[in-house]
C-alpha positions as CSV (number, residue, x, y, z in Angstrom):
1,X,63.4,-30.8,-5.4
2,X,61.7,-32.6,-8.2
3,X,64.1,-34.0,-10.7
4,X,62.3,-34.9,-14.0
5,X,64.0,-36.6,-17.1
6,X,62.6,-37.3,-20.4
7,X,63.7,-39.7,-22.9
8,X,62.7,-41.1,-26.4
9,X,62.0,-44.6,-27.0
10,X,65.6,-45.3,-27.8
11,X,66.4,-44.3,-24.1
12,X,67.8,-40.9,-25.7
13,X,67.3,-37.6,-23.6
14,X,65.1,-35.1,-25.2
15,X,66.1,-31.2,-24.8
16,X,63.2,-28.6,-24.9
17,X,60.3,-30.8,-23.8
18,X,57.8,-28.6,-21.9
19,X,56.5,-30.1,-18.7
20,X,53.6,-28.7,-17.1
21,X,53.8,-28.4,-13.2
22,X,50.8,-27.9,-11.2
23,X,51.0,-26.8,-7.3
24,X,49.6,-24.3,-4.9
25,X,50.7,-21.3,-7.1
26,X,48.8,-22.6,-10.2
27,X,50.3,-24.0,-13.4
28,X,54.0,-23.3,-14.5
29,X,55.7,-24.8,-17.9
30,X,59.4,-25.7,-17.3
31,X,61.7,-27.3,-20.0
32,X,64.3,-29.6,-20.3
33,X,67.8,-29.2,-21.3
34,X,68.2,-25.8,-19.6
35,X,70.7,-27.4,-17.7
36,X,72.8,-29.5,-20.0
37,X,75.7,-30.5,-17.3
38,X,72.8,-32.5,-15.8
39,X,71.6,-34.2,-18.9
40,X,69.8,-32.8,-22.1
41,X,66.3,-34.3,-21.0
42,X,66.7,-32.7,-17.3
43,X,64.7,-30.5,-15.6
44,X,63.8,-29.6,-12.0
45,X,61.4,-27.4,-9.8
46,X,61.7,-26.8,-5.9
47,X,58.8,-27.6,-4.0
48,X,57.2,-25.4,-1.0
49,X,56.4,-27.1,2.5
50,X,53.0,-28.5,3.1
51,X,52.2,-28.4,-1.0
52,X,51.3,-31.2,-3.3
53,X,52.1,-31.0,-6.9
54,X,51.7,-32.9,-10.2
55,X,53.8,-33.0,-13.4
56,X,53.3,-34.1,-16.9
57,X,54.8,-33.8,-20.2
58,X,52.7,-30.9,-22.0
59,X,52.1,-33.1,-25.1
60,X,49.7,-35.3,-22.9
61,X,51.7,-37.9,-21.0
62,X,50.6,-39.8,-17.9
63,X,50.2,-37.2,-14.8
64,X,52.5,-38.0,-11.9
65,X,50.6,-36.5,-8.8
66,X,50.9,-36.5,-5.1
67,X,54.3,-35.3,-5.0
68,X,55.0,-33.5,-1.8
69,X,58.2,-32.7,0.3
70,X,59.3,-35.5,2.4
71,X,61.4,-35.1,5.7
72,X,64.4,-37.7,5.5
73,X,66.6,-38.7,8.3
74,X,70.3,-39.4,8.1
75,X,73.4,-39.5,10.3
76,X,73.5,-35.4,10.1
77,X,69.9,-34.9,11.2
78,X,66.8,-34.3,9.4
79,X,66.8,-32.6,5.6
80,X,64.0,-32.2,2.8
81,X,63.8,-35.2,0.5
82,X,62.9,-35.2,-3.1
83,X,61.7,-37.0,-6.3
84,X,63.0,-38.0,-9.4
85,X,60.2,-38.6,-12.2
86,X,61.2,-40.2,-15.5
87,X,59.1,-40.2,-18.5
88,X,60.3,-42.5,-21.4
89,X,58.2,-42.8,-24.7
90,X,56.7,-46.3,-25.7
91,X,58.1,-47.6,-28.6
């Protein structure tokens, strides 16, 4: 899973922000704030195995690319890892 958070220059979460996710299935737009219990500036998407993704704020932010599912090892074995991406406006 990729968890994305978007904040304004005062570190306040921004709901309703479109995020462009590009992956093997093409381009999808997701929005922050649809899971308010996780934060107003929060959005997420699930990655497929062996696929690479990139995400950016639709209004033209920097692009975060090369996001791939990573296998992590823990006390209970191997499990799929994820990413946390934070976009913050520059004052």
